N, C-alpha and C positions, 0 to 999 in steps of 0.2 A: 410547571417545573417538575422534572422527574426526580423522585427520591428513591432511596434504597428499598423502601417498603413496597414500591410499585413494581419492582422487577422480580419476576418469579424465576428461580433457577431453571435453566432449560438445557438438557443434554442435547447435543447436536452432532452431526457427522463430522463437523470441523472444530468443535470446541464446546466449552461449557461456560455459561454466563454465571458470574457470581453476584453477590449482593452489591458489590461496588461497581458493577457494570463493566467488568473486564472479561476478556475471553482469551483462551490460548488454544492453539491447534492441537489435535490429538497427536500424541507422541512427539510434541514439539515443546521447546522451552516456553514457559508462561511469560506473558508480558510483565516486566517489572512493575511493582505497585506504583511507583512514582509516575511512570509514563501512562499507566492505565488510569490513574487518578486525573492526569491531565486530560485524557480523552473524555472521561466522565464529566469533567468540569466544562470542557468545550461543548459536549453534547447537551449538557444541562441548559445552555444558553440558546440552543437552536431547536430543541425538541418541543413538540406541542404537548399540551396537557393530556395525560392518558396515553401518550405514545410509548410503546414498549420496545426497548432495545433487545434485539435478538442476538446480535453478534458484533463484536468489536475486534478487528484484526489489525496487525501491522504487516508491512511487507516482510518477506523472508530476508534473512541476513545476506543472502546471495544478491539482493538488490544493490548492496554496496559495491560488489565486484562487477556485476553486469552493467550497471549504469556508468561505471568509471572506465570500463574496458575500452570502448572506442577511442576516448581521449588518450588513454594510456598507450594504445597501439599506435596512434598517429604520432604522439610525442616520441615514442621509442624508435619508430622507423626514421623520423627526421634526425634524431640524435645519432643513430647508427650510420645513416647516410653521411652526416657531417663528419663523423669520426673516420669514415673510410677515405675521405678526400682531404683530411687535415693531418698535419704532422702531430703525432701524439705528444711531442715534447713542447709544443707551443703553449703558452699560458692560457690562450683562449679556449683550448680544449677542455681544461679542467673547469673553467668558468661556465661553459655551455653545459657541461655535465651536471654541474651544481644547479643551474637554472632548470634543467629537465627534472631533477629530483624534487626541487621546490614546486614545480608545476604539478607533478604527479601527486605529491603530498597534499597540495592544495585541493586538487580534484577529489581526492579521497575524503578529505575533511568536509568538503561540500556535500558529498554523498551521505556522509554520516549525519550531517545536519538535516538533510532532506529526509532520511530514514527516521530520525528522532521525532520529526514533526508530522509524520504522515500516519493517518489512521483511516481504516475502512470501516464504516458503520452501516449495519443493516437493521432497520426497525420494521415493525408491522405495517408501516405506512410509506416509508421512504428508504432510498439507498443513498448513502453519502460518502464523500471522500474529503477528508481534511488534510491539508498539506500547506507547504510554504515555509520559508526560512525567516524572512524579514517581515512578512505579513501573511495572514491566514488566507489560503485559497480554498474555496468551498465548492464542491460539486454536490448538488442536492436535487434529486428527482423523485417524485412520487412513484410508487410501484405501479399504480394504475396507468401511468403515462409512459411506461417502458414498452417499446415495441418488441424487442428481443434482446437476449444476452447470449454470449458464447464464450467458450474457453479458447484462447489463442496462446500460442507458445512459440517463441523463437527457438532456433536450434540450440542456443546456449541454455535457454530455460529448460528445454527438454533434457539436456545433458545433466543438469543439476536437479531435475525432477521438481521444477516449479512451473508456474504458468501465470497468465494474466486473464482477467475476466473483462471482456468488452461489454459495455452497457450502451445500447442504442435506444434513445428515447423516440417517441412518436415524432414524425417529421415536423419540423418547425417549432417544436416545443422547448426542448432543452438541448444543450450541447452534448456531444459524445463523451461518455465517461469511461474510466478504465481503472480497475483494481490491478495494479502492476506487481508482478513477481511475488506471488503468494504461494505458501505451501499448500499442498493438497487442493489444487484449484478445482478439480472435478467435484469433490465432495462439497466444497464451499458453493460451487455453482448450483449443485442440486438443491441446496438450502435456499439460495436466492430465488431459483425458479419456483420452488414450493411457496415461498412467501409472496411472490408476484401473483401466482395463481389464486392464493387465498384472498389477496387484496382485490383482484379483479372480480372474483366471485362474491365479494362482500362478506366473506366468512370471518368470524372472529378468530383471534389468536388463541390456540388451545392452552389451557392452564396446565402447569406441571402437576 
């Protein structure tokens, strides 16, 4: 079990780990203590003895917008199309508009729940992604089993200066992983690559 005494504060390009095991991106709002404590609690149940947490991140708040945008666009287009061919004075028009608002609100609430439950964790041995709303979904891959990683960004992600990190394990070992819509993706990716190289070379994690 990982305890606070086993974590050394570590300055990084993308954040600083504190004694509670939480990290915030440089020049970005820190993860609230309540959510960071949840991540530390979950990590405490899956980390091996002596495993050192390097970084804990959450998706950017832009995740809420970008993940909801396709559904919002389709819903809005269908509503506009309906309004164009419907008499605005008919009672059904208002009803369909209210349904569209409820659907859009529901999709945003779902995105918020996804964001609240999602954490990206990098240790000296593994890379993980915790997520899920009704049940915990875990991506867990040893650093030595990672074939390659790369930064990918959609057009919208580039516009808001975020990006995702694609994690490709060795063939036939683990499923594809993804750290979706994070701030400063290139700096975070550099830290991941450095950790992978250390793990594959058998090097120990440097003390602060």
